[in-house]
LUMDOLUM-908908 format. One record per atom (N, C-alpha, C): residue number from 1; atom name; x, y, z. Coordinates in pm, 1 decimal, m for minus. Layout:
<pts>
   i at        X        Y        Z
 NUM CA        X        Y        Z
...
</pts>
This chain:
<pts>
   i at        X        Y        Z
   1  N  m2242.8   2536.9   1903.8
   1 CA  m2178.4   2411.9   1947.8
   1  C  m2243.1   2295.0   1874.4
   2  N  m2374.2   2294.2   1860.7
   2 CA  m2441.5   2185.8   1794.2
   2  C  m2396.5   2175.2   1648.7
   3  N  m2377.7   2289.4   1581.1
   3 CA  m2331.7   2290.2   1442.5
   3  C  m2192.8   2230.0   1430.0
   4  N  m2106.8   2258.8   1523.5
   4 CA  m1969.4   2204.3   1521.5
   4  C  m1973.4   2053.1   1540.1
   5  N  m2055.9   2001.6   1628.5
   5 CA  m2067.5   1857.2   1648.9
   5  C  m2121.3   1789.4   1521.1
   6  N  m2221.6   1848.0   1460.2
   6 CA  m2279.5   1793.3   1340.2
   6  C  m2175.2   1794.3   1229.0
   7  N  m2099.0   1901.7   1215.4
   7 CA  m1995.7   1910.1   1112.0
   7  C  m1889.1   1802.9   1134.7
   8  N  m1845.0   1784.4   1257.3
   8 CA  m1746.2   1682.6   1288.8
   8  C  m1800.6   1542.0   1261.1
   9  N  m1925.9   1516.5   1296.8
   9 CA  m1985.9   1387.4   1268.8
   9  C  m1989.7   1361.9   1118.6
  10  N  m2024.8   1463.7   1039.7
  10 CA  m2030.3   1452.0    895.6
  10  C  m1893.9   1415.2    839.0
  11  N  m1788.1   1479.5    886.5
  11 CA  m1654.5   1453.4    832.3
  11  C  m1606.4   1314.2    865.0
  12  N  m1655.1   1251.6    972.6
  12 CA  m1609.1   1118.0   1007.7
  12  C  m1675.7   1009.9    923.6
  13  N  m1788.0   1042.6    860.4
  13 CA  m1857.1    938.7    777.0
  13  C  m1838.9    959.7    628.3
  14  N  m1789.3   1071.2    584.8
  14 CA  m1769.5   1100.3    441.7
  14  C  m1649.3   1017.3    396.6
  15  N  m1663.3    930.4    292.7
  15 CA  m1557.7    839.4    255.0
  15  C  m1442.8    898.5    176.1
  16  N  m1459.6   1013.2    118.7
  16 CA  m1354.9   1069.8     34.1
  16  C  m1242.1   1126.4    118.8
  17  N  m1134.3   1167.9     50.3
  17 CA  m1015.7   1219.8    119.2
  17  C  m1027.0   1368.2    147.7
  18  N  m1112.3   1404.0    244.7
  18 CA  m1119.5   1544.6    289.8
  18  C   m996.7   1579.0    370.7
  19  N   m957.4   1700.7    369.9
  19 CA   m837.5   1741.5    440.7
  19  C   m861.1   1755.9    590.5
  20  N   m766.8   1705.0    665.4
  20 CA   m770.1   1708.9    811.9
  20  C   m646.4   1791.4    857.8
  21  N   m635.2   1817.9    984.6
  21 CA   m521.7   1892.4   1031.2
  21  C   m390.5   1826.5    991.8
  22  N   m290.6   1905.6    955.9
  22 CA   m164.1   1854.5    906.3
  22  C    m85.8   1785.6   1018.2
  23  N    m45.8   1660.8    989.8
  23 CA     37.1   1586.6   1084.5
  23  C    159.2   1531.1   1012.4
  24  N    217.1   1608.3    926.7
  24 CA    321.5   1558.1    834.2
  24  C    461.9   1589.4    885.3
  25  N    554.1   1499.2    851.4
  25 CA    693.2   1523.7    871.0
  25  C    737.1   1606.9    750.2
  26  N    788.2   1727.5    770.2
  26 CA    821.7   1818.0    658.9
  26  C    916.8   1756.4    553.3
  27  N   1007.6   1669.9    596.8
  27 CA   1106.1   1616.3    499.9
  27  C   1047.0   1516.4    400.9
  28  N    920.0   1470.3    422.1
  28 CA    863.2   1375.5    325.5
  28  C    766.8   1441.7    229.3
  29  N    727.6   1564.5    252.7
  29 CA    635.7   1635.4    166.2
  29  C    716.1   1709.6     60.7
  30  N    660.7   1710.4    m63.4
  30 CA    723.9   1770.7   m180.1
  30  C    863.8   1709.6   m206.8
  31  N    867.1   1578.9   m185.5
  31 CA    990.5   1504.2   m208.8
  31  C    962.5   1396.2   m313.5
  32  N   1055.9   1382.1   m405.6
  32 CA   1043.7   1278.2   m506.4
  32  C   1089.7   1144.7   m446.5
  33  N   1002.7   1043.6   m459.1
  33 CA   1028.6    909.5   m406.0
  33  C    985.2    806.9   m506.0
  34  N    994.1    681.7   m467.4
  34 CA    947.7    568.8   m550.3
  34  C    853.4    482.9   m468.3
  35  N    755.5    423.1   m533.9
  35 CA    671.7    328.4   m463.5
  35  C    754.0    202.0   m441.2
  36  N    743.6    146.7   m322.2
  36 CA    821.7     28.0   m285.8
  36  C    744.2   m100.3   m308.5
  37  N    612.4    m90.8   m328.2
  37 CA    525.4   m207.1   m351.0
  37  C    425.3   m171.9   m457.4
  38  N    362.2   m273.1   m515.9
  38 CA    250.4   m250.5   m606.4
  38  C    132.9   m200.4   m524.6
  39  N     64.4    m98.2   m573.7
  39 CA    m49.9    m43.4   m503.1
  39  C   m172.6    m56.9   m596.9
  40  N   m273.6   m123.4   m546.7
  40 CA   m394.1   m145.2   m627.7
  40  C   m495.7    m35.0   m603.7
  41  N   m570.9     m2.9   m708.1
  41 CA   m679.4     93.0   m695.2
  41  C   m785.2     65.3   m799.5
  42  N   m908.3     95.7   m769.7
  42 CA  m1015.3     78.9   m865.0
  42  C  m1020.0    200.7   m957.1
  43  N  m1054.6    176.4  m1081.8
  43 CA  m1065.6    285.8  m1180.6
  43  C  m1155.0    394.7  m1127.0
  44  N  m1105.0    516.2  m1134.3
  44 CA  m1183.6    632.4  m1088.9
  44  C  m1183.4    649.3   m938.5
  45  N  m1115.5    561.5   m865.9
  45 CA  m1111.0    575.3   m719.4
  45  C   m968.2    587.1   m668.3
  46  N   m878.0    644.0   m748.8
  46 CA   m740.3    655.3   m701.6
  46  C   m730.0    758.0   m591.6
  47  N   m836.5    830.2   m561.0
  47 CA   m837.1    921.6   m447.8
  47  C   m883.1    854.4   m316.4
  48  N   m909.1    722.6   m324.0
  48 CA   m959.1    652.2   m205.2
  48  C   m894.3    513.4   m193.2
  49  N   m763.1    510.5   m195.1
  49 CA   m690.2    382.8   m183.3
  49  C   m670.0    353.9    m34.7
  50  N   m721.0    239.1      7.6
  50 CA   m706.4    199.5    149.4
  50  C   m574.3    128.4    172.1
  51  N   m519.1    143.8    290.2
  51 CA   m391.1     79.8    320.8
  51  C   m403.0    m71.5    328.3
  52  N   m525.9   m124.0    327.7
  52 CA   m546.7   m269.1    320.8
  52  C   m494.0   m321.8    188.4
  53  N   m490.4   m236.3     87.2
  53 CA   m437.9   m266.8    m45.9
  53  C   m510.9   m384.2   m109.1
  54  N   m644.8   m371.5   m116.3
  54 CA   m723.7   m477.8   m183.8
  54  C   m668.0   m501.9   m321.4
  55  N   m657.7   m627.8   m358.3
  55 CA   m600.0   m666.2   m488.8
  55  C   m709.0   m674.0   m594.7
  56  N   m760.3   m556.3   m628.3
  56 CA   m864.2   m547.2   m729.4
  56  C   m843.6   m417.3   m808.5
  57  N   m867.0   m423.8   m937.9
  57 CA   m856.7   m302.7  m1021.3
  57  C   m720.4   m292.3  m1085.2
  58  N   m673.7   m168.8  m1095.4
  58 CA   m545.9   m138.2  m1162.0
  58  C   m431.5   m136.3  m1061.3
  59  N   m310.3   m147.3  m1114.2
  59 CA   m192.5   m144.8  m1030.2
  59  C   m108.4    m23.3  m1060.3
  60  N    m70.6     49.2   m956.2
  60 CA     35.2    150.0   m965.1
  60  C    163.0     70.9   m929.9
  61  N    251.2     47.2  m1025.5
  61 CA    359.7    m48.9  m1005.2
  61  C    462.0     m4.9   m904.4
  62  N    519.4   m104.5   m839.1
  62 CA    638.4    m81.5   m753.6
  62  C    745.0    m20.6   m841.6
  63  N    818.6     77.3   m791.2
  63 CA    921.2    144.0   m866.7
  63  C    873.1    266.4   m940.2
  64  N    747.1    301.5   m923.0
  64 CA    693.2    422.4   m989.3
  64  C    751.1    546.9   m920.1
  65  N    799.7    640.0   m999.8
  65 CA    853.5    764.2   m950.9
  65  C    738.1    854.8   m911.2
  66  N    731.0    899.3   m787.1
  66 CA    618.7    977.9   m738.2
  66  C    668.5   1101.1   m660.7
  67  N    578.2   1198.5   m649.1
  67 CA    602.9   1316.1   m566.1
  67  C    495.7   1314.6   m457.6
  68  N    537.1   1305.6   m332.7
  68 CA    443.8   1315.1   m221.6
  68  C    412.2   1462.2   m204.1
  69  N    284.6   1497.8   m219.5
  69 CA    247.1   1640.7   m215.2
  69  C    196.7   1682.0    m79.4
  70  N    130.3   1592.2     m6.7
  70 CA     81.8   1624.0    125.4
  70  C     65.2   1498.4    212.2
  71  N     82.1   1514.2    341.1
  71 CA     42.5   1414.2    439.0
  71  C    m48.8   1488.6    538.0
  72  N   m175.9   1452.3    533.2
  72 CA   m275.7   1523.7    613.8
  72  C   m353.6   1422.4    692.5
  73  N   m345.6   1425.1    825.1
  73 CA   m418.3   1329.4    905.6
  73  C   m375.4   1188.1    870.8
  74  N   m473.3   1107.0    831.4
  74 CA   m442.9    968.1    799.3
  74  C   m431.7    945.9    647.2
  75  N   m403.8   1052.0    571.5
  75 CA   m396.3   1042.3    425.9
  75  C   m261.4   1090.6    370.3
  76  N   m219.6   1017.7    267.6
  76 CA    m97.0   1054.3    195.6
  76  C   m137.2   1084.7     53.1
  77  N   m112.3   1208.3     11.7
  77 CA   m142.8   1251.0   m128.5
  77  C    m13.6   1246.1   m207.2
  78  N    m18.1   1185.1   m324.2
  78 CA     98.6   1179.3   m409.7
  78  C     61.7   1178.2   m556.0
  79  N    161.6   1205.8   m640.1
  79 CA    140.8   1217.1   m784.7
  79  C    246.5   1133.1   m857.5
  80  N    200.6   1059.8   m954.7
  80 CA    292.7    987.7  m1046.6
  80  C    359.9   1092.2  m1131.9
  81  N    490.3   1104.8  m1121.3
  81 CA    561.2   1214.0  m1191.2
  81  C    566.3   1193.2  m1342.0
  82  N    554.2   1069.0  m1389.2
  82 CA    557.4   1043.5  m1532.3
  82  C    421.6   1069.2  m1598.5
  83  N    314.9   1017.1  m1541.1
  83 CA    183.5   1029.4  m1601.5
  83  C    102.2   1146.3  m1546.7
  84  N    140.0   1196.2  m1429.8
  84 CA     69.4   1311.5  m1368.9
  84  C    m56.6   1272.5  m1291.4
  85  N    m87.9   1142.8  m1280.4
  85 CA   m205.9   1102.3  m1204.4
  85  C   m183.2   1127.5  m1056.3
  86  N   m289.2   1167.0   m987.8
  86 CA   m281.2   1191.6   m842.8
  86  C   m354.7   1082.0   m768.0
  87  N   m307.8   1055.6   m647.3
  87 CA   m357.9    948.0   m563.8
  87  C   m372.8    993.9   m419.7
  88  N   m461.6    929.3   m345.5
  88 CA   m472.9    950.0   m204.8
  88  C   m478.3    816.4   m135.6
  89  N   m378.3    790.9    m54.9
  89 CA   m365.4    664.6     18.7
  89  C   m410.1    686.8    160.3
  90  N   m511.0    610.2    206.3
  90 CA   m564.8    631.0    341.1
  90  C   m510.0    519.8    435.0
  91  N   m444.4    565.2    537.5
  91 CA   m386.0    478.4    638.5
  91  C   m494.8    435.1    737.7
  92  N   m521.4    303.9    746.8
  92 CA   m620.0    252.0    840.2
  92  C   m546.0    178.7    952.1
  93  N   m531.8    247.3   1063.0
  93 CA   m455.9    191.9   1175.8
  93  C   m502.5     53.7   1221.2
  94  N   m635.1     30.4   1218.8
  94 CA   m689.0    m99.7   1263.6
  94  C   m644.0   m214.9   1177.5
  95  N   m610.3   m193.4   1052.2
  95 CA   m562.7   m299.9    963.2
  95  C   m410.8   m297.1    949.5
  96  N   m351.6   m185.0    970.2
  96 CA   m207.8   m169.1    941.8
  96  C   m123.8   m190.1   1067.2
  97  N   m171.0   m145.8   1181.2
  97 CA   m111.2   m162.7   1313.5
  97  C     14.1    m81.3   1334.9
  98  N    109.9    m79.4   1240.7
  98 CA    234.1     m8.3   1260.1
  98  C    206.9    143.5   1258.3
  99  N    295.4    223.2   1317.3
  99 CA    276.9    368.7   1318.0
  99  C    276.5    423.9   1174.0
 100  N    212.8    537.0   1155.0
 100 CA    202.2    600.3   1021.3
 100  C    342.8    617.5    958.3
 101  N    442.0    659.6   1035.2
 101 CA    576.7    683.9    979.2
 101  C    634.3    550.7    922.0
 102  N    613.4    441.5    991.3
 102 CA    665.3    313.6    945.3
 102  C    586.0    264.8    820.2
 103  N    455.1    287.4    822.6
 103 CA    373.0    255.2    708.0
 103  C    420.3    332.3    586.9
 104  N    447.2    461.5    602.5
 104 CA    496.0    546.2    495.0
 104  C    625.7    492.0    436.1
 105  N    717.5    450.4    522.9
 105 CA    842.7    392.1    478.5
 105  C    826.9    259.3    406.2
 106  N    724.4    184.4    440.0
 106 CA    696.5     61.8    367.1
 106  C    646.4     89.1    225.7
 107  N    575.9    198.8    207.9
 107 CA    514.0    230.0     81.2
 107  C    602.9    309.3    m11.8
 108  N    689.1    393.6     41.6
 108 CA    770.2    487.3    m39.2
 108  C    918.0    479.3      4.9
 109  N   1007.2    495.8    m91.2
 109 CA   1149.2    493.4    m62.1
 109  C   1224.0    585.0   m157.2
 110  N   1351.2    611.8   m127.0
 110 CA   1427.0    706.2   m204.1
 110  C   1489.6    642.7   m331.0
 111  N   1483.1    510.1   m340.5
 111 CA   1537.6    442.8   m458.9
 111  C   1436.4    342.5   m514.1
 112  N   1455.5    303.7   m637.4
 112 CA   1368.0    209.0   m703.2
 112  C   1401.7     69.7   m654.9
 113  N   1309.0      8.9   m581.7
 113 CA   1332.3   m123.9   m522.9
 113  C   1356.9   m230.6   m629.0
 114  N   1303.0   m211.9   m751.8
 114 CA   1325.7   m311.7   m855.7
 114  C   1464.7   m304.2   m913.5
 115  N   1532.4   m194.6   m896.9
 115 CA   1674.5   m183.8   m939.4
 115  C   1770.0   m223.8   m832.1
 116  N   1726.4   m218.2   m708.8
 116 CA   1815.3   m238.4   m594.5
 116  C   1819.2   m384.2   m547.0
 117  N   1700.4   m442.9   m541.7
 117 CA   1692.2   m581.6   m487.8
 117  C   1739.7   m683.0   m589.8
 118  N   1777.9   m797.8   m540.2
 118 CA   1827.6   m905.4   m625.5
 118  C   1714.3  m1006.7   m653.6
 119  N   1620.2   m966.6   m742.6
 119 CA   1510.6  m1054.5   m780.1
 119  C   1547.9  m1130.7   m903.2
 120  N   1494.8  m1254.0   m913.6
 120 CA   1514.2  m1332.9  m1036.2
 120  C   1427.2  m1270.2  m1144.5
 121  N   1456.4  m1303.5  m1271.1
 121 CA   1375.5  m1255.5  m1381.2
 121  C   1232.0  m1300.9  m1368.0
 122  N   1209.4  m1423.2  m1321.1
 122 CA   1075.9  m1477.8  m1299.6
 122  C   1003.2  m1398.5  m1192.2
 123  N   1073.2  m1361.9  m1085.7
 123 CA   1013.3  m1280.4   m978.7
 123  C    975.5  m1143.4  m1032.1
 124  N   1067.4  m1082.0  m1112.7
 124 CA   1037.6   m949.2  m1165.9
 124  C    916.2   m951.8  m1258.3
 125  N    898.5  m1055.6  m1338.6
 125 CA    781.5  m1067.2  m1424.2
 125  C    655.2  m1079.1  m1339.2
 126  N    659.1  m1159.5  m1233.6
 126 CA    541.8  m1176.2  m1145.1
 126  C    511.2  m1044.1  m1074.5
 127  N    614.1   m977.6  m1025.8
 127 CA    592.7   m849.0   m958.3
 127  C    525.0   m749.8  m1050.4
 128  N    575.0   m736.5  m1174.1
 128 CA    516.4   m644.0  m1269.6
 128  C    371.7   m677.4  m1303.8
 129  N    338.6   m806.1  m1296.7
 129 CA    202.0   m848.3  m1326.2
 129  C    112.6   m850.4  m1204.3
 130  N    169.7   m823.8  m1086.1
 130 CA     91.4   m824.4   m964.0
 130  C     52.7   m963.4   m919.0
 131  N    141.1  m1060.5   m948.0
 131 CA    113.2  m1199.8   m912.4
 131  C    214.0  m1249.7   m809.8
 132  N    174.5  m1352.5   m738.1
 132 CA    264.6  m1424.0   m649.7
 132  C    260.7  m1568.1   m699.4
 133  N    376.6  m1628.2   m716.2
 133 CA    391.9  m1765.3   m766.5
 133  C    480.2  m1848.4   m672.8
 134  N    459.4  m1978.8   m675.9
 134 CA    545.4  m2067.4   m597.7
 134  C    692.5  m2042.7   m633.6
 135  N    774.9  m2045.5   m532.1
 135 CA    919.2  m2024.9   m550.2
 135  C    962.9  m1882.5   m522.8
 136  N    871.8  m1785.9   m521.4
 136 CA    912.0  m1646.0   m496.6
 136  C    959.3  m1629.3   m352.5
 137  N   1052.6  m1536.9   m334.7
 137 CA   1101.2  m1506.8   m201.3
 137  C   1001.5  m1417.4   m126.6
 138  N   1011.7  m1411.5      5.5
 138 CA    922.9  m1325.4     82.6
 138  C    942.3  m1175.8     41.7
 139  N   1063.0  m1137.8      8.7
 139 CA   1090.6   m999.6    m31.5
 139  C   1014.1   m971.3   m162.6
 140  N   1017.2  m1064.6   m256.2
 140 CA    946.5  m1044.8   m382.3
 140  C    793.9  m1039.1   m358.6
 141  N    743.2  m1119.1   m265.5
 141 CA    599.3  m1113.1   m234.5
 141  C    563.0   m976.9   m179.5
 142  N    644.3   m924.2    m88.8
 142 CA    616.5   m790.3    m34.0
 142  C    604.2   m686.7   m144.5
 143  N    690.3   m695.2   m243.7
 143 CA    688.0   m595.6   m352.1
 143  C    566.8   m621.4   m443.8
 144  N    533.7   m747.0   m471.7
 144 CA    425.3   m781.2   m562.4
 144  C    291.5   m755.6   m499.5
 145  N    273.3   m791.2   m373.8
 145 CA    138.8   m781.1   m310.1
 145  C    136.3   m669.2   m204.2
 146  N    247.5   m616.4   m163.7
 146 CA    247.8   m522.8    m52.3
 146  C    253.4   m598.0     79.3
 147  N    249.5   m521.4    187.9
 147 CA    253.8   m584.6    320.7
 147  C    113.9   m638.3    352.9
 148  N    105.6   m759.0    408.0
 148 CA    m24.4   m813.0    443.7
 148  C    m80.6   m733.2    560.1
 149  N   m212.5   m711.1    562.7
 149 CA   m274.4   m640.4    675.4
 149  C   m239.1   m706.7    807.0
 150  N   m179.4   m631.2    896.9
 150 CA   m124.2   m685.4   1020.7
 150  C   m225.3   m741.0   1118.3
 151  N   m351.5   m703.9   1105.3
 151 CA   m451.6   m760.1   1199.5
 151  C   m476.4   m905.9   1170.6
 152  N   m437.9   m955.9   1051.3
 152 CA   m451.6  m1100.1   1018.6
 152  C   m317.6  m1167.8   1002.6
 153  N   m213.6  m1090.6    976.3
 153 CA    m76.7  m1145.0    966.2
 153  C     12.2  m1055.2   1050.5
 154  N     11.4  m1080.1   1182.0
 154 CA     84.3   m990.5   1275.5
 154  C    238.5   m998.3   1261.2
 155  N    289.7  m1105.0   1202.3
 155 CA    434.5  m1117.1   1191.7
 155  C    471.1  m1166.4   1048.2
 156  N    572.5  m1100.5    992.7
 156 CA    622.5  m1144.3    862.7
 156  C    706.3  m1273.4    875.3
 157  N    730.3  m1314.2    996.2
 157 CA    799.9  m1442.7   1022.3
 157  C    705.2  m1561.0   1006.4
 158  N    577.5  m1532.0   1002.3
 158 CA    474.0  m1635.9    987.1
 158  C    490.1  m1707.1    853.1
 159  N    447.4  m1836.6    849.3
 159 CA    450.3  m1911.7    723.2
 159  C    324.5  m1893.4    641.6
 160  N    227.4  m1815.3    691.5
 160 CA    105.9  m1791.0    615.7
 160  C     74.5  m1640.9    624.5
 161  N     60.5  m1577.2    511.2
 161 CA     25.4  m1436.8    501.8
 161  C   m117.3  m1427.8    439.5
 162  N   m200.0  m1342.3    498.8
 162 CA   m334.2  m1323.4    450.7
 162  C   m348.4  m1188.7    381.4
 163  N   m400.3  m1191.1    257.7
 163 CA   m429.1  m1070.6    182.1
 163  C   m574.6  m1068.6    145.3
 164  N   m624.6   m953.9    100.3
 164 CA   m762.3   m942.3     53.5
 164  C   m767.9   m903.7    m91.2
 165  N   m856.3   m973.7   m166.9
 165 CA   m884.3   m929.0   m303.0
 165  C   m991.0   m824.0   m304.8
 166  N  m1075.9   m825.2   m201.3
 166 CA  m1178.3   m719.7   m175.9
 166  C  m1220.6   m734.4    m30.5
 167  N  m1323.2   m665.9      8.7
 167 CA  m1364.9   m668.0    150.4
 167  C  m1408.6   m806.3    199.7
 168  N  m1442.7   m895.1    110.0
 168 CA  m1501.6  m1023.1    151.8
 168  C  m1416.1  m1145.2    119.1
 169  N  m1324.2  m1132.0     25.7
 169 CA  m1246.9  m1247.7    m20.9
 169  C  m1098.3  m1236.3     12.0
 170  N  m1046.9  m1344.1     66.9
 170 CA   m908.8  m1348.2    107.0
 170  C   m822.6  m1431.0     14.3
 171  N   m694.9  m1404.4     18.3
 171 CA   m594.8  m1484.5    m52.8
 171  C   m486.2  m1518.9     47.8
 172  N   m451.2  m1646.6     54.4
 172 CA   m348.6  m1692.4    151.2
 172  C   m223.5  m1729.0     72.3
 173  N   m109.2  m1677.4    118.6
 173 CA     21.0  m1715.5     66.1
 173  C     88.4  m1795.2    171.6
 174  N    123.1  m1922.5    137.6
 174 CA    187.5  m2011.1    235.6
 174  C    332.5  m2029.4    193.0
 175  N    421.8  m2017.1    294.1
 175 CA    565.9  m2028.2    269.4
 175  C    617.7  m2156.9    331.1
 176  N    720.0  m2207.9    270.9
 176 CA    807.6  m2309.7    331.2
 176  C    945.2  m2245.2    333.8
 177  N    989.3  m2214.1    455.5
 177 CA   1112.7  m2139.7    470.4
 177  C   1088.2  m1997.7    421.1
 178  N   1174.8  m1949.4    331.9
 178 CA   1165.4  m1814.7    278.2
 178  C   1103.0  m1808.7    140.7
 179  N   1045.9  m1918.1     90.5
 179 CA    993.0  m1927.1    m44.5
 179  C    843.9  m1963.8    m42.3
 180  N    773.3  m1911.9   m143.3
 180 CA    628.9  m1942.6   m154.3
 180  C    611.7  m2087.4   m194.7
 181  N    528.0  m2159.6   m115.1
 181 CA    493.9  m2296.4   m146.8
 181  C    359.6  m2306.6   m216.3
 182  N    267.4  m2211.1   m183.6
 182 CA    129.1  m2222.0   m233.8
 182  C     60.9  m2086.9   m220.4
 183  N    m31.3  m2060.9   m313.7
 183 CA   m115.2  m1943.3   m306.7
 183  C   m260.1  m1995.2   m321.3
 184  N   m344.7  m1962.5   m220.8
 184 CA   m483.4  m2010.2   m221.9
 184  C   m579.7  m1895.5   m215.8
 185  N   m687.9  m1901.9   m298.3
 185 CA   m795.3  m1804.2   m292.3
 185  C   m904.8  m1860.0   m205.6
</pts>
């Protein structure tokens, strides 16, 4: 019994994406989808992407064709079908708040959001660069930056959305109506 407790304690503190009991909806595994938002990851750490989506490192662009290979516990494993890179996205309930199924739908979809949505050319350029600029719509911000962590931005109806560039630095996007008025670091 003591060995089991020690093993469980070890698994809770190990930061990598170890496999946990399967809690997946079968229809989303081994299915080709597209990323709905830009996903940031640090070089060499694409197996440890947090759902907070810190804006540091490289970007897996919105509209990337992916294959979801597994959903295990709080982790989503997927592969970029063009380049073959594999990723592990870790769902952090305390920052994300929404249920895992809703979070999954925010991150992945059956069509390429860049082909479907009516973004201006300026918005598309900013999205591809992972930037938010004054004048962008809320929908374009969601694709460029992802969903803001809900523990600091509980409603998308808010006029201020808080994002993180890393664990210690925030970025605020302020809206007037449905358009970006200002971006502050």
